[in-house]
DRENTORKOL-3810 file (N, C-alpha, C; in nm, 4 decimals):
REM DRENTORKOL-3810
@n.u->-0.7335; n.v->-1.2282; n.w->2.3165; ca.u->-0.6579; ca.v->-1.1227; ca.w->2.2561; c.u->-0.7141; c.v->-1.0991; c.w->2.1158
@n.u->-0.7310; n.v->-0.9732; n.w->2.0807; ca.u->-0.7821; ca.v->-0.9393; ca.w->1.9486; c.u->-0.6694; c.v->-0.8851; c.w->1.8618
@n.u->-0.6865; n.v->-0.9016; n.w->1.7310; ca.u->-0.5853; ca.v->-0.8575; ca.w->1.6369; c.u->-0.6521; c.v->-0.7987; c.w->1.5130
@n.u->-0.5725; n.v->-0.7246; n.w->1.4374; ca.u->-0.6158; ca.v->-0.6639; ca.w->1.3122; c.u->-0.5218; c.v->-0.7103; c.w->1.2020
@n.u->-0.5785; n.v->-0.7522; n.w->1.0910; ca.u->-0.4987; ca.v->-0.7848; ca.w->0.9728; c.u->-0.5324; c.v->-0.6837; c.w->0.8635
@n.u->-0.4296; n.v->-0.6261; n.w->0.8037; ca.u->-0.4482; ca.v->-0.5368; ca.w->0.6891; c.u->-0.4167; c.v->-0.6155; c.w->0.5637
@n.u->-0.4926; n.v->-0.5898; n.w->0.4594; ca.u->-0.4687; ca.v->-0.6575; ca.w->0.3324; c.u->-0.4955; c.v->-0.5614; c.w->0.2182
@n.u->-0.4631; n.v->-0.6029; n.w->0.0992; ca.u->-0.4924; ca.v->-0.5232; ca.w->-0.0190; c.u->-0.6433; c.v->-0.5231; c.w->-0.0402
@n.u->-0.6988; n.v->-0.4072; n.w->-0.0743; ca.u->-0.8418; ca.v->-0.3958; ca.w->-0.0977; c.u->-0.8859; c.v->-0.4987; c.w->-0.2016
@n.u->-0.9909; n.v->-0.5715; n.w->-0.1688; ca.u->-1.0415; ca.v->-0.6762; ca.w->-0.2561; c.u->-1.0024; c.v->-0.8158; c.w->-0.2100
@n.u->-0.9039; n.v->-0.8268; n.w->-0.1201; ca.u->-0.8597; ca.v->-0.9564; ca.w->-0.0705; c.u->-0.9150; c.v->-0.9881; c.w->0.0686
@n.u->-1.0147; n.v->-0.9135; n.w->0.1140; ca.u->-1.0682; ca.v->-0.9325; ca.w->0.2486; c.u->-1.1220; c.v->-1.0736; c.w->0.2714
@n.u->-1.1965; n.v->-1.1270; n.w->0.1774; ca.u->-1.2535; ca.v->-1.2610; ca.w->0.1937; c.u->-1.1435; c.v->-1.3675; c.w->0.1958
@n.u->-1.0404; n.v->-1.3501; n.w->0.1167; ca.u->-0.9274; ca.v->-1.4437; ca.w->0.1177; c.u->-0.8563; c.v->-1.4371; c.w->0.2521
@n.u->-0.8379; n.v->-1.3164; n.w->0.3038; ca.u->-0.7734; ca.v->-1.2997; ca.w->0.4344; c.u->-0.8582; c.v->-1.3648; c.w->0.5435
@n.u->-0.9907; n.v->-1.3486; n.w->0.5367; ca.u->-1.0781; ca.v->-1.4139; ca.w->0.6344; c.u->-1.0619; c.v->-1.5660; c.w->0.6290
@n.u->-1.0513; n.v->-1.6221; n.w->0.5101; ca.u->-1.0315; ca.v->-1.7672; ca.w->0.4966; c.u->-0.8970; c.v->-1.8087; c.w->0.5558
@n.u->-0.7932; n.v->-1.7282; n.w->0.5321; ca.u->-0.6620; ca.v->-1.7572; ca.w->0.5905; c.u->-0.6669; c.v->-1.7546; c.w->0.7426
@n.u->-0.7349; n.v->-1.6559; n.w->0.7977; ca.u->-0.7484; ca.v->-1.6457; ca.w->0.9430; c.u->-0.8146; c.v->-1.7716; c.w->0.9971
@n.u->-0.9214; n.v->-1.8155; n.w->0.9320; ca.u->-0.9936; ca.v->-1.9367; ca.w->0.9741; c.u->-0.9035; c.v->-2.0599; c.w->0.9653
@n.u->-0.8273; n.v->-2.0725; n.w->0.8569; ca.u->-0.7416; ca.v->-2.1892; ca.w->0.8377; c.u->-0.6250; c.v->-2.1922; c.w->0.9360
@n.u->-0.5626; n.v->-2.0776; n.w->0.9586; ca.u->-0.4412; ca.v->-2.0737; ca.w->1.0411; c.u->-0.4729; c.v->-2.0686; c.w->1.1903
@n.u->-0.5724; n.v->-1.9878; n.w->1.2298; ca.u->-0.5999; ca.v->-1.9684; ca.w->1.3729; c.u->-0.7234; c.v->-2.0421; c.w->1.4212
@n.u->-0.8055; n.v->-2.0932; n.w->1.3293; ca.u->-0.9336; ca.v->-2.1578; ca.w->1.3629; c.u->-1.0312; c.v->-2.0593; c.w->1.4278
@n.u->-1.0122; n.v->-1.9304; n.w->1.4012; ca.u->-1.0960; ca.v->-1.8266; ca.w->1.4615; c.u->-1.1847; c.v->-1.7608; c.w->1.3562
@n.u->-1.2977; n.v->-1.7081; n.w->1.4015; ca.u->-1.3830; ca.v->-1.6313; ca.w->1.3113; c.u->-1.3282; c.v->-1.4886; c.w->1.3043
@n.u->-1.3737; n.v->-1.4146; n.w->1.2049; ca.u->-1.3248; ca.v->-1.2782; ca.w->1.1868; c.u->-1.4351; c.v->-1.1926; c.w->1.1282
@n.u->-1.4131; n.v->-1.0625; n.w->1.1306; ca.u->-1.5096; ca.v->-0.9714; ca.w->1.0716; c.u->-1.4360; c.v->-0.8591; c.w->0.9993
@n.u->-1.4935; n.v->-0.8166; n.w->0.8874; ca.u->-1.4362; ca.v->-0.7057; ca.w->0.8113; c.u->-1.4866; c.v->-0.5764; c.w->0.8738
@n.u->-1.3938; n.v->-0.4942; n.w->0.9244; ca.u->-1.4317; ca.v->-0.3668; ca.w->0.9849; c.u->-1.4563; c.v->-0.2617; c.w->0.8780
@n.u->-1.3695; n.v->-0.2569; n.w->0.7802; ca.u->-1.3850; ca.v->-0.1701; ca.w->0.6649; c.u->-1.2925; c.v->-0.2228; c.w->0.5568
@n.u->-1.2911; n.v->-0.1585; n.w->0.4448; ca.u->-1.2099; ca.v->-0.2061; ca.w->0.3330; c.u->-1.0655; c.v->-0.2284; c.w->0.3765
@n.u->-1.0163; n.v->-0.3477; n.w->0.3574; ca.u->-0.8790; ca.v->-0.3913; ca.w->0.3838; c.u->-0.8442; c.v->-0.4084; c.w->0.5320
@n.u->-0.9423; n.v->-0.4044; n.w->0.6230; ca.u->-0.9152; ca.v->-0.4205; ca.w->0.7661; c.u->-1.0054; c.v->-0.5307; c.w->0.8233
@n.u->-0.9421; n.v->-0.6350; n.w->0.8772; ca.u->-1.0147; ca.v->-0.7495; ca.w->0.9320; c.u->-0.9761; c.v->-0.7683; c.w->1.0777
@n.u->-1.0758; n.v->-0.7811; n.w->1.1653; ca.u->-1.0529; ca.v->-0.8034; ca.w->1.3081; c.u->-1.0793; c.v->-0.9493; c.w->1.3401
@n.u->-0.9933; n.v->-1.0075; n.w->1.4250; ca.u->-1.0101; ca.v->-1.1467; ca.w->1.4648; c.u->-0.9514; c.v->-1.1686; c.w->1.6035
@n.u->-0.9836; n.v->-1.2831; n.w->1.6631; ca.u->-0.9326; ca.v->-1.3167; ca.w->1.7956; c.u->-0.8331; c.v->-1.4309; c.w->1.7852
@n.u->-0.7308; n.v->-1.4238; n.w->1.8690; ca.u->-0.6344; ca.v->-1.5327; ca.w->1.8834; c.u->-0.6201; c.v->-1.5621; c.w->2.0312
@n.u->-0.5762; n.v->-1.6829; n.w->2.0650; ca.u->-0.5719; ca.v->-1.7183; ca.w->2.2066; c.u->-0.4512; c.v->-1.6601; c.w->2.2795
@n.u->-0.3396; n.v->-1.6373; n.w->2.2079; ca.u->-0.2209; ca.v->-1.5828; ca.w->2.2741; c.u->-0.1239; c.v->-1.5253; c.w->2.1716
@n.u->-0.0117; n.v->-1.4738; n.w->2.2214; ca.u->0.0872; ca.v->-1.4108; ca.w->2.1341; c.u->0.1509; c.v->-1.5112; c.w->2.0385
@n.u->0.1646; n.v->-1.6339; n.w->2.0824; ca.u->0.2226; ca.v->-1.7377; ca.w->1.9964; c.u->0.1335; c.v->-1.7620; c.w->1.8746
@n.u->0.0029; n.v->-1.7674; n.w->1.8959; ca.u->-0.0911; ca.v->-1.7872; ca.w->1.7857; c.u->-0.0884; c.v->-1.6679; c.w->1.6902
@n.u->-0.0753; n.v->-1.5466; n.w->1.7455; ca.u->-0.0665; ca.v->-1.4274; ca.w->1.6621; c.u->0.0619; c.v->-1.4290; c.w->1.5803
@n.u->0.1727; n.v->-1.4675; n.w->1.6423; ca.u->0.3003; ca.v->-1.4764; ca.w->1.5708; c.u->0.2928; c.v->-1.5817; c.w->1.4605
@n.u->0.2270; n.v->-1.6937; n.w->1.4892; ca.u->0.2113; ca.v->-1.7991; ca.w->1.3894; c.u->0.1325; c.v->-1.7481; c.w->1.2690
@n.u->0.0236; n.v->-1.6762; n.w->1.2950; ca.u->-0.0549; ca.v->-1.6208; ca.w->1.1839; c.u->0.0284; c.v->-1.5205; c.w->1.1051
@n.u->0.0982; n.v->-1.4330; n.w->1.1743; ca.u->0.1793; ca.v->-1.3309; ca.w->1.1076; c.u->0.2837; c.v->-1.3958; c.w->1.0163
@n.u->0.3441; n.v->-1.5017; n.w->1.0624; ca.u->0.4466; ca.v->-1.5708; ca.w->0.9846; c.u->0.3875; c.v->-1.6430; c.w->0.8634
@n.u->0.2694; n.v->-1.7016; n.w->0.8781; ca.u->0.2131; ca.v->-1.7865; ca.w->0.7745; c.u->0.1178; c.v->-1.7185; c.w->0.6773
@n.u->0.0703; n.v->-1.5996; n.w->0.7081; ca.u->-0.0243; ca.v->-1.5340; ca.w->0.6183; c.u->0.0435; c.v->-1.4934; c.w->0.4876
@n.u->-0.0322; n.v->-1.5014; n.w->0.3798; ca.u->0.0180; ca.v->-1.4581; ca.w->0.2490; c.u->-0.0631; c.v->-1.3406; c.w->0.1958
@n.u->-0.1832; n.v->-1.3229; n.w->0.2445; ca.u->-0.2676; ca.v->-1.2149; ca.w->0.1930; c.u->-0.2616; c.v->-1.0886; c.w->0.2786
@n.u->-0.2141; n.v->-1.0986; n.w->0.4017; ca.u->-0.2070; ca.v->-0.9819; ca.w->0.4897; c.u->-0.0766; c.v->-0.9054; c.w->0.4659
@n.u->-0.0885; n.v->-0.7744; n.w->0.4603; ca.u->0.0310; ca.v->-0.6908; ca.w->0.4455; c.u->0.0871; c.v->-0.6492; c.w->0.5811
@n.u->0.0004; n.v->-0.6383; n.w->0.6809; ca.u->0.0403; ca.v->-0.6037; ca.w->0.8173; c.u->-0.0533; c.v->-0.6745; c.w->0.9141
@n.u->-0.0011; n.v->-0.7070; n.w->1.0326; ca.u->-0.0822; ca.v->-0.7677; ca.w->1.1386; c.u->-0.0481; c.v->-0.6964; c.w->1.2680
@n.u->-0.1510; n.v->-0.6541; n.w->1.3406; ca.u->-0.1341; ca.v->-0.5785; ca.w->1.4643; c.u->-0.2106; c.v->-0.6444; c.w->1.5781
@n.u->-0.1594; n.v->-0.6293; n.w->1.6998; ca.u->-0.2379; ca.v->-0.6638; ca.w->1.8176; c.u->-0.3295; c.v->-0.5456; c.w->1.8461
@n.u->-0.4578; n.v->-0.5721; n.w->1.8645; ca.u->-0.5544; ca.v->-0.4667; ca.w->1.8926; c.u->-0.5562; c.v->-0.4422; c.w->2.0432
@n.u->-0.5168; n.v->-0.3240; n.w->2.0838; ca.u->-0.5126; ca.v->-0.2907; ca.w->2.2261; c.u->-0.6492; c.v->-0.2439; c.w->2.2741
@n.u->-0.7113; n.v->-0.1541; n.w->2.2003; ca.u->-0.8457; ca.v->-0.1071; ca.w->2.2335; c.u->-0.9128; c.v->-0.0560; c.w->2.1070
@n.u->-1.0445; n.v->-0.0434; n.w->2.1138; ca.u->-1.1222; ca.v->0.0009; ca.w->1.9997; c.u->-1.2308; c.v->0.0933; c.w->2.0522
@n.u->-1.2370; n.v->0.2162; n.w->2.0007; ca.u->-1.3392; ca.v->0.3105; ca.w->2.0446; c.u->-1.3618; c.v->0.4165; c.w->1.9385
@n.u->-1.4764; n.v->0.4828; n.w->1.9475; ca.u->-1.5082; ca.v->0.5946; ca.w->1.8587; c.u->-1.4696; c.v->0.7243; c.w->1.9273
@n.u->-1.4317; n.v->0.8225; n.w->1.8486; ca.u->-1.3961; ca.v->0.9517; ca.w->1.9061; c.u->-1.4420; c.v->1.0642; c.w->1.8143
@n.u->-1.4568; n.v->1.1825; n.w->1.8740; ca.u->-1.4993; ca.v->1.2996; ca.w->1.7985; c.u->-1.3857; c.v->1.3996; c.w->1.7811
@n.u->-1.2988; n.v->1.4073; n.w->1.8814; ca.u->-1.1909; ca.v->1.5054; ca.w->1.8745; c.u->-1.0693; c.v->1.4555; c.w->1.9520
@n.u->-0.9648; n.v->1.5358; n.w->1.9545; ca.u->-0.8399; ca.v->1.4983; ca.w->2.0188; c.u->-0.8585; c.v->1.4728; c.w->2.1685
@n.u->-0.9461; n.v->1.5488; n.w->2.2332; ca.u->-0.9686; ca.v->1.5308; ca.w->2.3766; c.u->-1.0233; c.v->1.3910; c.w->2.4072
@n.u->-1.1097; n.v->1.3398; n.w->2.3196; ca.u->-1.1620; ca.v->1.2038; ca.w->2.3383; c.u->-1.0497; c.v->1.1012; c.w->2.3346
@n.u->-0.9559; n.v->1.1193; n.w->2.2439; ca.u->-0.8432; ca.v->1.0261; ca.w->2.2317; c.u->-0.7566; c.v->1.0323; c.w->2.3567
@n.u->-0.7269; n.v->1.1525; n.w->2.4025; ca.u->-0.6438; ca.v->1.1690; ca.w->2.5223; c.u->-0.7125; c.v->1.1072; c.w->2.6432
@n.u->-0.8433; n.v->1.1278; n.w->2.6559; ca.u->-0.9187; ca.v->1.0720; ca.w->2.7678; c.u->-0.9139; c.v->0.9186; c.w->2.7668
@n.u->-0.9357; n.v->0.8587; n.w->2.6499; ca.u->-0.9309; ca.v->0.7115; ca.w->2.6403; c.u->-0.7911; c.v->0.6587; c.w->2.6696
@n.u->-0.6896; n.v->0.7301; n.w->2.6249; ca.u->-0.5513; ca.v->0.6902; ca.w->2.6521; c.u->-0.5237; c.v->0.6917; c.w->2.8025
@n.u->-0.5673; n.v->0.7964; n.w->2.8692; ca.u->-0.5463; ca.v->0.8076; ca.w->3.0137; c.u->-0.6237; c.v->0.7004; c.w->3.0909
@n.u->-0.7415; n.v->0.6641; n.w->3.0437; ca.u->-0.8186; ca.v->0.5581; ca.w->3.1079; c.u->-0.7475; c.v->0.4246; c.w->3.0954
@n.u->-0.6792; n.v->0.4026; n.w->2.9853; ca.u->-0.6108; ca.v->0.2759; ca.w->2.9612; c.u->-0.4863; c.v->0.2601; c.w->3.0476
@n.u->-0.4287; n.v->0.3695; n.w->3.0893; ca.u->-0.3055; ca.v->0.3616; ca.w->3.1709; c.u->-0.3369; c.v->0.3296; c.w->3.3097
END
């Protein structure tokens, strides 16, 4: 299962260290203030969400894709269902 952690800009490296300490997982910075990481299950994600101090929001990542227009988004949504 993949997840996204949002943090205040400039705290990305601290958030990555927290992810490593709490979940024992590696992570990558997608862009400013957004870090993607893997967890083994919902319990591990809940544990990270509860214990993080540098993340402002934590989300479960359902899918990740590039798009050009609204039709691309609708198409990907329909494929996921």
